[in-house]
MDAnalysis code that builds the backbone (N, CA, C; Angstrom):
import MDAnalysis as mda
import numpy as np

u = mda.Universe.empty(357, n_residues=119, atom_resindex=np.repeat(np.arange(119), 3), trajectory=True)
u.add_TopologyAttr("name", ["N", "CA", "C"] * 119)
u.add_TopologyAttr("resid", np.arange(1, 120))
u.add_TopologyAttr("resname", ["GLN", "VAL", "GLN", "LEU", "VAL", "GLU", "SER", "GLY", "GLY", "GLY", "LEU", "VAL", "GLN", "PRO", "GLY", "GLY", "SER", "LEU", "ARG", "LEU", "SER", "CYS", "ALA", "ALA", "SER", "GLY", "THR", "ILE", "VAL", "SER", "PHE", "ASN", "ALA", "MET", "GLY", "TRP", "TYR", "ARG", "GLN", "ALA", "PRO", "GLY", "LYS", "GLU", "ARG", "GLU", "LEU", "VAL", "ALA", "THR", "VAL", "PRO", "SER", "GLY", "ALA", "ARG", "ILE", "ASN", "TYR", "ALA", "ASP", "SER", "VAL", "LYS", "GLY", "ARG", "PHE", "THR", "ILE", "SER", "ARG", "ASP", "ILE", "SER", "LYS", "ASN", "THR", "VAL", "TYR", "LEU", "GLN", "LEU", "ASN", "SER", "LEU", "LYS", "PRO", "GLU", "ASP", "THR", "ALA", "VAL", "TYR", "TYR", "CYS", "ASN", "ALA", "LEU", "LYS", "ASN", "LEU", "PHE", "GLY", "VAL", "GLU", "TYR", "GLU", "TYR", "TRP", "GLY", "GLN", "GLY", "THR", "GLN", "VAL", "THR", "VAL", "SER", "SER"])
u.atoms.positions = np.array([
    [-45.929, -145.464, 38.102],
    [-46.951, -145.224, 39.778],
    [-47.963, -144.079, 39.236],
    [-49.106, -144.108, 39.667],
    [-50.214, -143.351, 39.166],
    [-50.285, -142.490, 40.284],
    [-50.321, -141.681, 40.404],
    [-51.010, -140.711, 42.132],
    [-52.441, -139.435, 41.594],
    [-52.825, -139.196, 42.526],
    [-53.849, -138.819, 42.732],
    [-53.596, -137.668, 43.528],
    [-53.726, -136.277, 43.646],
    [-53.400, -135.580, 44.831],
    [-54.598, -134.358, 44.437],
    [-55.698, -134.787, 45.890],
    [-57.066, -134.024, 45.681],
    [-56.219, -132.339, 46.706],
    [-57.078, -131.846, 46.401],
    [-57.137, -130.568, 46.872],
    [-58.529, -129.877, 47.054],
    [-58.413, -128.341, 48.157],
    [-60.129, -127.810, 48.225],
    [-60.670, -128.035, 49.385],
    [-60.651, -128.992, 49.765],
    [-61.685, -129.074, 51.262],
    [-61.571, -128.028, 52.192],
    [-62.191, -128.147, 53.310],
    [-62.280, -126.806, 54.273],
    [-63.634, -127.242, 54.790],
    [-63.688, -126.357, 55.781],
    [-65.410, -125.585, 56.779],
    [-65.601, -124.574, 55.768],
    [-67.009, -125.096, 55.821],
    [-67.985, -124.242, 54.889],
    [-69.399, -123.719, 55.682],
    [-70.275, -122.961, 55.578],
    [-71.403, -123.288, 55.985],
    [-72.502, -124.027, 55.121],
    [-73.342, -124.169, 55.888],
    [-74.680, -124.781, 55.006],
    [-75.148, -123.599, 54.020],
    [-75.107, -123.990, 52.582],
    [-75.134, -123.463, 51.861],
    [-74.383, -122.905, 50.899],
    [-73.329, -123.119, 51.370],
    [-72.047, -122.531, 50.860],
    [-71.471, -123.273, 49.894],
    [-70.210, -122.734, 48.980],
    [-69.586, -123.912, 48.242],
    [-68.173, -124.073, 48.061],
    [-67.767, -125.465, 47.569],
    [-66.346, -125.453, 47.539],
    [-66.095, -126.143, 46.261],
    [-64.842, -125.992, 45.674],
    [-64.719, -126.973, 44.389],
    [-63.092, -127.886, 44.629],
    [-63.046, -128.652, 44.950],
    [-62.330, -129.952, 45.104],
    [-61.672, -129.964, 43.444],
    [-60.192, -130.296, 43.828],
    [-59.144, -130.452, 42.806],
    [-58.723, -131.499, 42.658],
    [-58.844, -132.595, 41.829],
    [-57.904, -133.696, 41.717],
    [-56.382, -134.215, 40.543],
    [-55.548, -133.869, 41.043],
    [-54.434, -133.785, 40.085],
    [-54.084, -134.703, 39.720],
    [-53.825, -135.079, 38.363],
    [-53.149, -136.626, 38.908],
    [-51.965, -137.080, 37.551],
    [-51.180, -137.738, 38.275],
    [-49.469, -137.589, 37.521],
    [-49.150, -138.334, 36.283],
    [-50.508, -138.629, 35.986],
    [-50.514, -139.272, 34.251],
    [-51.809, -138.242, 33.547],
    [-51.744, -138.436, 31.798],
    [-52.752, -138.106, 31.555],
    [-54.218, -138.738, 31.277],
    [-55.300, -138.063, 32.114],
    [-56.371, -138.451, 32.118],
    [-57.021, -138.961, 30.934],
    [-56.716, -138.836, 30.111],
    [-57.306, -139.691, 29.319],
    [-56.954, -140.893, 28.639],
    [-55.780, -141.417, 29.647],
    [-55.720, -142.831, 30.063],
    [-56.399, -143.567, 30.934],
    [-57.232, -143.208, 31.708],
    [-58.058, -143.690, 32.414],
    [-59.142, -143.766, 31.772],
    [-59.786, -144.891, 32.219],
    [-61.334, -145.411, 31.562],
    [-62.479, -144.518, 31.981],
    [-62.421, -144.886, 33.207],
    [-63.104, -143.415, 34.364],
    [-62.125, -142.458, 35.250],
    [-62.719, -141.940, 36.018],
    [-62.453, -140.814, 36.746],
    [-63.561, -140.555, 37.516],
    [-63.229, -140.731, 39.181],
    [-64.761, -139.752, 40.250],
    [-64.440, -139.181, 41.009],
    [-65.438, -138.970, 42.278],
    [-65.314, -139.091, 43.245],
    [-66.305, -139.603, 44.484],
    [-65.580, -140.282, 45.470],
    [-66.024, -140.818, 46.239],
    [-66.202, -140.275, 47.908],
    [-67.207, -140.647, 48.877],
    [-66.883, -140.023, 49.687],
    [-67.198, -140.767, 51.381],
    [-66.323, -140.613, 52.878],
    [-66.693, -141.552, 53.415],
    [-66.808, -140.321, 54.643],
    [-68.130, -140.489, 55.042],
    [-68.788, -139.824, 56.362],
    [-67.820, -141.122, 57.459],
    [-67.980, -140.240, 58.621],
    [-67.601, -140.969, 59.922],
    [-68.601, -142.096, 60.274],
    [-68.266, -142.968, 60.504],
    [-68.806, -144.324, 60.930],
    [-69.475, -144.928, 59.621],
    [-69.758, -144.458, 58.470],
    [-70.348, -144.612, 57.132],
    [-69.317, -145.722, 55.879],
    [-69.865, -146.085, 55.458],
    [-68.665, -146.753, 54.576],
    [-68.856, -145.744, 53.131],
    [-67.555, -145.872, 52.383],
    [-67.651, -144.942, 51.520],
    [-68.605, -145.240, 50.253],
    [-68.464, -144.196, 49.646],
    [-70.323, -144.057, 49.048],
    [-69.604, -143.087, 47.672],
    [-70.355, -143.253, 46.191],
    [-69.961, -142.799, 45.008],
    [-70.639, -141.567, 45.330],
    [-69.766, -140.855, 44.495],
    [-70.268, -139.263, 44.972],
    [-71.044, -138.621, 43.234],
    [-69.517, -139.092, 42.816],
    [-69.635, -138.458, 41.063],
    [-69.191, -139.299, 40.128],
    [-69.476, -139.944, 39.327],
    [-67.849, -140.495, 37.939],
    [-68.393, -139.960, 36.505],
    [-67.363, -139.861, 36.128],
    [-67.116, -139.294, 34.297],
    [-66.304, -140.079, 33.734],
    [-67.038, -141.398, 33.288],
    [-66.367, -142.556, 32.378],
    [-66.195, -141.885, 31.327],
    [-65.282, -142.571, 30.395],
    [-64.503, -142.054, 29.288],
    [-65.324, -142.281, 28.178],
    [-65.939, -141.843, 27.364],
    [-67.045, -141.919, 26.314],
    [-68.764, -142.091, 26.607],
    [-68.793, -141.837, 27.740],
    [-70.099, -142.303, 28.632],
    [-70.968, -141.692, 29.259],
    [-71.838, -141.200, 29.861],
    [-72.433, -140.400, 30.730],
    [-72.001, -140.158, 32.270],
    [-71.769, -139.621, 32.350],
    [-71.429, -138.749, 33.759],
    [-72.599, -139.237, 34.637],
    [-72.254, -139.741, 36.121],
    [-73.049, -140.192, 37.233],
    [-73.478, -139.613, 38.408],
    [-74.182, -139.358, 39.022],
    [-74.339, -138.284, 40.228],
    [-75.058, -140.007, 41.393],
    [-74.250, -139.498, 42.460],
    [-75.459, -140.156, 43.847],
    [-76.440, -139.571, 43.611],
    [-77.881, -139.812, 43.563],
    [-79.133, -138.892, 43.899],
    [-79.374, -138.124, 45.248],
    [-78.330, -138.096, 46.323],
    [-78.002, -137.342, 46.919],
    [-77.264, -135.961, 47.068],
    [-76.614, -135.784, 45.700],
    [-75.940, -134.713, 45.293],
    [-76.351, -133.858, 43.974],
    [-77.397, -135.095, 43.259],
    [-78.092, -134.267, 42.081],
    [-78.437, -132.790, 41.885],
    [-78.136, -132.024, 41.143],
    [-78.122, -130.722, 41.265],
    [-77.779, -129.818, 42.082],
    [-76.671, -130.121, 42.569],
    [-75.787, -129.618, 43.409],
    [-74.460, -129.433, 43.253],
    [-73.952, -130.989, 43.033],
    [-72.916, -130.935, 42.572],
    [-72.058, -131.236, 41.060],
    [-71.347, -130.850, 40.484],
    [-70.972, -131.033, 39.097],
    [-69.571, -130.992, 39.054],
    [-69.429, -132.580, 38.605],
    [-67.626, -133.726, 38.422],
    [-67.645, -132.635, 37.172],
    [-66.418, -132.104, 36.388],
    [-65.698, -131.987, 35.204],
    [-64.217, -132.757, 35.232],
    [-63.714, -132.395, 34.233],
    [-62.636, -132.418, 33.427],
    [-61.942, -131.287, 32.895],
    [-60.381, -130.861, 32.918],
    [-59.719, -130.395, 32.230],
    [-58.625, -131.086, 31.918],
    [-58.485, -131.641, 30.910],
    [-57.363, -132.672, 29.803],
    [-56.362, -131.997, 29.778],
    [-56.429, -130.577, 29.356],
    [-54.750, -130.224, 29.221],
    [-54.010, -129.662, 30.879],
    [-54.823, -129.884, 31.668],
    [-53.934, -129.858, 33.193],
    [-53.770, -131.121, 33.854],
    [-54.923, -132.306, 33.059],
    [-55.473, -133.188, 33.881],
    [-55.278, -132.970, 35.170],
    [-56.523, -132.739, 35.531],
    [-57.645, -132.421, 36.165],
    [-58.539, -132.426, 36.446],
    [-59.402, -133.666, 37.664],
    [-60.779, -133.548, 37.766],
    [-61.396, -132.492, 38.672],
    [-62.059, -132.178, 38.671],
    [-62.863, -131.413, 39.786],
    [-64.233, -131.801, 40.046],
    [-64.204, -130.961, 41.656],
    [-66.114, -131.316, 41.800],
    [-66.499, -130.135, 42.637],
    [-67.216, -129.297, 42.030],
    [-67.979, -128.585, 42.504],
    [-69.314, -128.555, 43.197],
    [-69.398, -128.323, 44.707],
    [-70.479, -128.478, 45.715],
    [-70.887, -127.467, 46.085],
    [-72.345, -127.408, 45.511],
    [-72.956, -125.911, 46.058],
    [-74.164, -126.377, 46.969],
    [-74.608, -125.658, 47.218],
    [-75.787, -126.214, 48.646],
    [-75.110, -126.698, 49.198],
    [-74.089, -126.853, 50.021],
    [-73.924, -127.500, 50.702],
    [-74.557, -127.844, 52.152],
    [-75.062, -129.203, 52.412],
    [-75.247, -129.561, 53.355],
    [-74.557, -130.241, 54.980],
    [-75.194, -129.964, 55.866],
    [-74.263, -130.870, 57.044],
    [-73.799, -132.440, 56.631],
    [-74.891, -132.625, 55.914],
    [-75.002, -134.339, 55.835],
    [-73.573, -134.705, 54.668],
    [-73.127, -133.404, 53.941],
    [-72.582, -133.903, 53.019],
    [-70.661, -133.701, 53.830],
    [-70.983, -133.549, 55.380],
    [-69.848, -133.608, 55.496],
    [-69.045, -135.271, 55.150],
    [-67.624, -135.058, 55.314],
    [-67.084, -136.337, 54.774],
    [-65.318, -136.160, 54.319],
    [-64.980, -137.041, 54.451],
    [-63.480, -137.461, 53.627],
    [-63.806, -137.494, 51.963],
    [-63.430, -136.905, 51.313],
    [-63.856, -137.197, 49.945],
    [-62.729, -137.273, 48.844],
    [-62.740, -138.493, 48.730],
    [-61.677, -139.210, 47.628],
    [-61.575, -139.316, 46.221],
    [-60.493, -138.499, 45.417],
    [-60.586, -139.242, 43.862],
    [-59.978, -140.370, 44.136],
    [-60.752, -140.710, 42.634],
    [-60.571, -142.477, 41.929],
    [-60.257, -142.380, 40.400],
    [-59.602, -143.671, 40.194],
    [-59.522, -143.537, 38.554],
    [-59.334, -144.880, 38.600],
    [-59.621, -145.127, 37.233],
    [-60.023, -147.295, 36.700],
    [-59.427, -146.820, 35.666],
    [-57.902, -147.978, 35.137],
    [-57.336, -147.736, 33.681],
    [-57.896, -149.404, 33.656],
    [-57.842, -150.112, 32.452],
    [-58.248, -151.149, 31.918],
    [-56.893, -151.793, 31.077],
    [-55.942, -152.527, 31.563],
    [-54.877, -152.156, 30.453],
    [-54.761, -154.204, 30.258],
    [-55.133, -154.614, 28.742],
    [-55.127, -156.308, 28.609],
    [-55.803, -156.857, 29.463],
    [-56.699, -156.103, 29.890],
    [-57.891, -156.659, 30.276],
    [-58.310, -156.797, 31.892],
    [-57.194, -156.268, 32.321],
    [-57.148, -156.154, 34.239],
    [-57.257, -154.538, 34.453],
    [-57.952, -154.426, 35.242],
    [-58.523, -153.191, 35.799],
    [-57.484, -153.095, 36.994],
    [-57.362, -151.597, 37.162],
    [-56.431, -151.230, 37.880],
    [-57.576, -149.740, 38.672],
    [-56.841, -149.660, 39.872],
    [-57.788, -148.819, 40.367],
    [-56.703, -148.091, 41.583],
    [-57.385, -146.342, 41.332],
    [-56.222, -145.532, 42.319],
    [-56.825, -144.878, 42.959],
    [-56.366, -144.138, 44.212],
    [-57.415, -143.890, 44.582],
    [-56.299, -142.102, 45.431],
    [-56.680, -141.378, 45.558],
    [-56.055, -140.056, 46.660],
    [-56.240, -140.372, 47.961],
    [-55.347, -139.613, 48.432],
    [-55.593, -139.376, 49.660],
    [-56.571, -139.407, 50.817],
    [-57.302, -138.174, 50.032],
    [-58.838, -137.500, 50.517],
    [-58.350, -136.199, 51.156],
    [-59.375, -135.476, 50.895],
    [-59.797, -133.876, 51.097],
    [-61.053, -133.749, 52.374],
    [-60.990, -133.690, 53.179],
    [-61.722, -133.047, 54.372],
    [-62.968, -131.789, 54.008],
    [-63.977, -132.850, 53.836],
    [-65.046, -131.528, 53.915],
    [-65.862, -131.387, 54.978],
    [-66.331, -130.098, 55.275],
    [-66.959, -130.417, 56.893],
    [-68.063, -129.373, 56.806],
    [-69.147, -129.390, 56.766],
    [-69.986, -128.442, 56.786],
    [-71.171, -128.178, 58.224],
    [-71.014, -126.787, 58.665],
    [-71.223, -126.420, 59.797],
    [-71.887, -125.094, 59.688],
    [-71.935, -124.930, 60.648],
    [-72.818, -123.661, 60.939],
    [-71.835, -122.897, 62.125],
])
């Protein structure tokens, strides 16, 4: 059973920074893709950034130039650096992982970590 555990959320002022971490229970090289999504109150969950294995990193237009996704394979951890935060970035941020085994796709989610941007 794969487990994803997020950490690093909190309250930050506009213009501030946070770094979110997602620690996986297994080796992250076994995943076909990992990424971050977010869900604000009353809104649908949306993609923030993904890092597919062997492919280009994808960012939502709303975070390009401000957020950076990265991986540390030795620590089985994916990070999301959030800079120049805006109030509209306030949401619960979820870590996501996809694994394809013999043609069957498995999707895993973390429990989420709250990011609140407010003065």
